[in-house]
C-alpha positions as MATLAB code, in Angstrom:
seq = 'MRKISAVLAAMLALAAVVMFLTATPASAAATRIMPLGDSITGSPGCWRALLWNKLQNSGYTNIDFVGTLPPQGCSVAHDGDNEGHGGFLATNVASQNQLPGWLAATRPDIVIMHFGTNDVWSNIAPATILSAFTTLVNQMRASNPNMKILVAKIIPMNPSSCPDCAQRAVNFNNAIPSWAAATSTQQSPITVVDQWTGFSTSADTYDGVHPNASGDQKISDKWYPALVDALAGVTPSPTVTPTVIGGCVATYKNAGQWQGGFQGEVTVKNTGTTTMSGWTVRWTFADGQQISQLWNGTLSANGAEVTVRNVGWNGSLAPGASATFGFLASWNGANTAPTPTCS';
ca = [
      -0.549   -0.299    0.197;
       2.982    2.272    0.444;
       4.465    1.279   -2.254;
       1.268    2.424   -4.056;
       0.883    5.883   -2.849;
       4.148    6.318   -3.621;
       4.536    5.635   -6.510;
       0.968    8.009   -6.965;
       2.592   10.754   -5.233;
       5.702   10.319   -7.620;
       3.219   10.543  -10.949;
       0.780   13.689   -9.497;
       4.618   15.213   -8.996;
       5.273   14.206  -12.862;
       2.364   16.005  -14.112;
       2.314   18.290  -12.014;
       5.833   19.560  -13.324;
       4.778   18.497  -17.076;
       1.206   20.777  -16.371;
       3.779   24.013  -15.163;
       5.886   24.051  -18.557;
       2.748   22.926  -20.544;
       1.053   26.115  -19.055;
       4.557   28.027  -18.849;
       4.778   30.105  -22.486;
       7.959   29.809  -23.636;
       9.638   33.409  -23.595;
       9.509   35.300  -26.812;
      12.852   35.432  -29.145;
      14.522   38.849  -29.093;
      14.333   41.070  -31.972;
      17.258   40.790  -33.858;
      19.052   44.345  -35.636;
      21.662   45.105  -37.713;
      23.267   47.548  -37.613;
      24.890   47.677  -41.312;
      26.990   50.502  -43.247;
      30.614   51.286  -42.926;
      32.929   53.178  -40.737;
      30.826   55.281  -39.216;
      28.851   52.712  -38.499;
      31.442   50.092  -37.300;
      34.821   52.301  -35.848;
      34.025   52.416  -32.968;
      30.862   52.935  -33.394;
      29.710   54.788  -29.890;
      26.419   55.299  -31.038;
      25.555   52.027  -31.201;
      26.463   52.098  -27.663;
      24.458   55.143  -26.842;
      21.304   53.266  -29.238;
      21.986   50.085  -27.211;
      22.038   51.617  -23.897;
      19.097   54.022  -24.063;
      16.740   50.935  -25.819;
      18.006   48.959  -22.505;
      16.662   51.458  -20.039;
      13.795   52.545  -22.003;
      12.153   48.713  -21.237;
      13.462   47.201  -25.057;
      15.215   44.677  -23.578;
      14.081   41.446  -25.411;
      16.965   42.789  -28.180;
      20.183   41.025  -29.791;
      21.972   43.127  -31.936;
      23.598   41.122  -34.558;
      26.430   41.105  -37.042;
      29.469   39.452  -37.819;
      32.063   41.627  -36.676;
      32.361   42.037  -33.459;
      32.470   45.226  -31.035;
      35.478   47.520  -32.592;
      36.455   50.366  -30.006;
      34.111   51.844  -28.178;
      34.860   51.361  -24.374;
      31.136   51.707  -22.964;
      29.429   48.242  -22.476;
      26.832   47.107  -25.297;
      25.724   44.704  -27.062;
      28.425   45.349  -30.014;
      27.635   42.615  -33.052;
      27.541   44.565  -36.054;
      27.781   44.553  -40.170;
      30.185   48.409  -40.044;
      32.828   47.899  -42.779;
      35.163   50.517  -42.556;
      36.066   51.850  -46.491;
      32.980   49.794  -47.815;
      31.403   51.000  -50.333;
      27.431   50.473  -51.102;
      27.902   49.640  -54.712;
      30.886   47.264  -54.477;
      28.796   45.149  -51.226;
      25.506   44.677  -54.134;
      27.602   44.214  -57.016;
      29.791   41.433  -55.075;
      27.070   39.735  -53.729;
      28.183   39.688  -49.861;
      25.414   41.047  -47.577;
      24.377   37.322  -48.802;
      26.227   35.840  -46.441;
      25.612   38.132  -43.383;
      22.494   37.854  -43.992;
      21.985   34.279  -43.349;
      24.923   33.923  -40.775;
      23.052   36.579  -38.611;
      19.564   36.732  -39.371;
      18.091   39.755  -38.734;
      14.545   41.436  -38.228;
      15.393   45.181  -38.775;
      18.516   46.529  -40.817;
      19.048   49.804  -39.656;
      21.803   51.282  -42.935;
      23.893   53.933  -42.938;
      25.974   53.660  -46.110;
      27.166   55.710  -49.179;
      29.700   58.254  -47.621;
      31.900   56.290  -49.380;
      30.119   56.235  -52.861;
      29.605   59.482  -52.752;
      33.314   59.975  -51.835;
      34.444   58.340  -55.126;
      32.164   60.399  -56.937;
      29.351   57.568  -57.641;
      26.158   59.259  -58.608;
      22.892   59.189  -56.350;
      21.235   56.376  -58.260;
      23.516   53.987  -59.116;
      24.017   54.435  -55.515;
      19.954   53.494  -54.793;
      20.217   51.303  -57.090;
      22.372   49.259  -55.003;
      20.452   49.747  -52.186;
      17.772   48.156  -54.127;
      19.440   45.297  -54.767;
      20.277   45.221  -50.877;
      16.758   45.495  -49.851;
      15.556   43.024  -52.493;
      18.209   40.599  -50.738;
      17.385   41.543  -46.807;
      13.461   40.897  -48.065;
      14.905   37.359  -49.632;
      16.795   36.774  -46.590;
      13.098   37.837  -44.639;
       9.757   38.233  -46.060;
       8.872   41.119  -43.366;
      12.081   42.869  -43.151;
      11.938   46.376  -41.420;
      14.332   48.843  -43.086;
      15.427   51.941  -41.573;
      17.317   53.678  -44.262;
      20.033   56.802  -42.610;
      20.371   60.053  -45.120;
      23.596   60.110  -44.433;
      25.418   62.813  -42.208;
      26.820   65.315  -43.843;
      30.663   64.922  -45.248;
      33.346   67.970  -45.770;
      36.766   66.392  -45.707;
      39.666   68.098  -46.440;
      40.412   66.219  -49.032;
      36.926   66.154  -51.007;
      35.560   69.444  -51.572;
      32.692   68.755  -53.547;
      31.851   66.026  -51.478;
      29.218   68.407  -49.434;
      27.107   69.126  -52.277;
      27.385   65.335  -53.214;
      26.024   64.255  -49.779;
      23.182   67.492  -50.379;
      22.370   65.846  -53.691;
      22.682   62.172  -52.449;
      20.537   62.052  -49.371;
      17.279   64.568  -51.304;
      17.312   61.422  -53.766;
      16.699   58.681  -51.197;
      13.321   59.570  -49.755;
      11.191   59.428  -53.005;
      13.151   55.615  -53.515;
      12.310   55.156  -50.727;
       8.779   55.573  -51.270;
       9.078   53.281  -54.303;
      10.389   50.698  -52.773;
       9.250   50.464  -49.775;
       5.698   47.501  -49.164;
       3.439   46.778  -46.792;
       5.023   43.671  -45.718;
       8.588   44.922  -45.129;
       8.606   48.639  -44.837;
      11.927   51.616  -45.790;
      11.977   53.921  -43.408;
      13.431   56.757  -43.482;
      15.938   58.977  -40.988;
      17.472   61.952  -41.649;
      20.530   61.470  -39.698;
      21.623   64.769  -42.411;
      19.397   67.513  -41.236;
      20.790   69.139  -37.333;
      24.172   67.753  -37.310;
      27.451   69.629  -37.812;
      30.145   68.343  -39.488;
      32.754   71.466  -37.926;
      31.436   69.992  -34.372;
      29.896   66.394  -34.505;
      32.528   64.622  -36.722;
      36.572   65.235  -35.821;
      37.840   64.958  -39.618;
      34.786   66.527  -41.368;
      33.356   62.673  -42.008;
      33.112   60.337  -38.950;
      31.030   61.759  -35.248;
      33.058   62.858  -32.234;
      30.999   62.476  -29.114;
      28.644   64.273  -29.999;
      27.892   63.169  -33.434;
      27.695   59.526  -31.879;
      24.655   61.129  -29.730;
      22.765   63.120  -32.129;
      23.154   59.770  -34.562;
      21.617   57.222  -31.812;
      18.776   59.757  -31.160;
      17.958   60.189  -34.231;
      17.296   56.837  -34.400;
      16.348   55.891  -31.348;
      11.964   56.791  -32.353;
      12.123   55.268  -35.822;
      13.687   51.760  -34.351;
      11.140   52.069  -31.659;
       8.538   52.072  -34.141;
       9.844   49.670  -36.091;
       9.837   47.795  -33.032;
       6.545   48.317  -32.265;
       5.452   46.954  -36.068;
       4.339   50.212  -36.585;
       5.166   51.740  -39.927;
       5.601   55.334  -39.867;
       3.247   57.512  -41.585;
       5.130   60.914  -43.240;
       4.882   63.242  -41.356;
       7.483   61.078  -38.821;
       9.565   60.143  -41.022;
      10.815   62.246  -43.781;
       9.471   58.985  -46.267;
       7.939   61.592  -48.619;
       9.252   65.299  -48.792;
       6.785   68.089  -48.515;
       3.307   65.466  -49.633;
       5.233   65.646  -52.781;
       6.956   62.200  -54.974;
       7.865   62.047  -58.161;
       8.071   58.583  -60.552;
      10.417   58.063  -63.285;
       8.932   56.001  -66.106;
      11.217   55.479  -69.837;
       8.675   55.674  -72.268;
      10.592   54.690  -75.217;
      14.395   54.570  -76.115;
      16.623   54.475  -79.264;
      19.643   54.269  -80.618;
      21.003   57.734  -79.103;
      17.798   58.835  -77.883;
      14.823   58.693  -75.297;
      11.571   59.708  -74.542;
      11.291   60.388  -70.657;
       7.988   60.867  -68.329;
       7.715   62.153  -64.954;
       4.878   61.626  -62.981;
       4.437   64.471  -59.960;
       1.675   63.090  -57.557;
       0.298   65.007  -53.943;
       0.418   62.473  -51.369;
      -0.408   65.034  -48.977;
      -4.129   65.817  -47.078;
      -4.075   69.885  -48.531;
      -3.810   71.189  -51.970;
      -0.193   71.842  -53.683;
       0.261   75.114  -55.169;
       3.358   74.606  -57.264;
       5.996   72.174  -57.759;
       9.889   71.478  -58.014;
      10.953   67.754  -59.232;
      14.740   67.520  -59.527;
      17.120   64.956  -60.365;
      20.953   63.684  -61.252;
      21.226   61.932  -64.925;
      24.141   59.797  -63.839;
      25.716   58.709  -67.735;
      25.408   62.209  -68.928;
      22.219   62.623  -70.444;
      21.213   65.448  -71.993;
      17.711   67.488  -72.618;
      16.524   68.806  -76.040;
      12.358   69.014  -75.239;
      10.007   68.811  -72.491;
       7.524   69.398  -72.333;
       4.095   70.631  -69.554;
       7.197   71.644  -67.537;
       9.796   74.695  -67.130;
      13.120   72.939  -67.361;
      16.427   74.413  -66.103;
      19.873   72.763  -65.993;
      23.037   73.085  -65.060;
      25.400   69.683  -66.531;
      23.730   66.852  -65.222;
      21.734   68.547  -62.094;
      18.272   68.740  -63.858;
      15.003   70.815  -62.450;
      11.598   71.143  -63.554;
       9.212   73.006  -62.437;
       5.512   73.311  -62.778;
       3.577   75.187  -65.732;
       0.907   77.487  -64.629;
      -2.470   75.977  -65.239;
      -0.113   72.040  -63.568;
       1.197   73.549  -60.463;
      -2.136   73.369  -58.415;
      -3.115   69.796  -56.969;
      -5.614   68.172  -55.009;
      -4.653   65.661  -52.350;
      -4.274   62.045  -54.540;
      -4.228   64.528  -57.783;
      -1.337   64.336  -60.079;
       0.677   65.886  -63.157;
       3.033   64.243  -66.078;
       5.760   66.136  -67.520;
       7.763   64.709  -70.087;
      11.056   64.721  -72.059;
      13.337   64.116  -75.296;
      16.953   63.100  -74.535;
      20.140   62.229  -75.753;
      21.951   59.174  -74.149;
      25.856   57.158  -75.273;
      26.939   54.096  -73.723;
      24.744   53.941  -70.651;
      21.017   55.218  -69.955;
      20.286   54.663  -66.197;
      17.013   55.651  -64.331;
      17.309   58.898  -62.531;
      15.584   59.176  -59.097;
      13.736   62.311  -58.808;
      13.016   63.908  -55.555;
       9.768   65.952  -55.640;
       9.118   69.408  -53.399;
];
């Protein structure tokens, strides 16, 4: 009888353990966040340490910064894994197919990307850099169809060895929002985080390019709200992050191409909530294309830089309304599609 009671007690204890294990939910997997870029992200990358600790102190503790690179010199305690490769160009990472291996090794849910500084320094056209961005985004989505992607307007740059870099950075940043708006999807949203505005190369860098302590703080502060939104599963509206400039989106289309010439069309759409009284579209040709004729707009060109403003009858656009202008242009050797911005 005692033996039976002992066996029964053991069985009841085992059943209680099973019930406890069954009723206790497994802890949710940590959200994996990949910081991706060049030396501004990687070495020493102290803005990552500031961002990590701000998230931790705000209650976002179930996160994991991931990357194939370890901490790169910042002395602040943090999760230092990253994908910040000093000297790397986004165009090379895309053309050399380097990202898929990093993604396979780390399996991120969110990518925060400050990339393109070395491409700008190398005088690569914004359209070419953004074409590489598209390749990288497609690779991210192949790794994780629900990938949330935060893309920075890069911090200003003014190195002593590159007097033209400051304006090149502006041109590149101006092209990012319309690219993001065209590339973002509901399943895998792209959020543009404006790291350029309010950042000073004289006060916030030690060499005109790389952030000092105050620069690291500014970068961290800009990433934080967008990353919190991504962690919450929220796709920010254009009023939160500048994926659209002024409620205006410009979309380019190659309407026809022949030897030495082509016809382009650009559609301007008011995505805001109030009527636009006028619009201006800008882009930079990457391959020396030159416009010979333009209709439904007023053209101003300075070398590769193109500006088109509305004419009198198509400048007023109600919310949701659009206007289209077209042009004829020449090309030779390559005809990379431009990435227009609209304001």
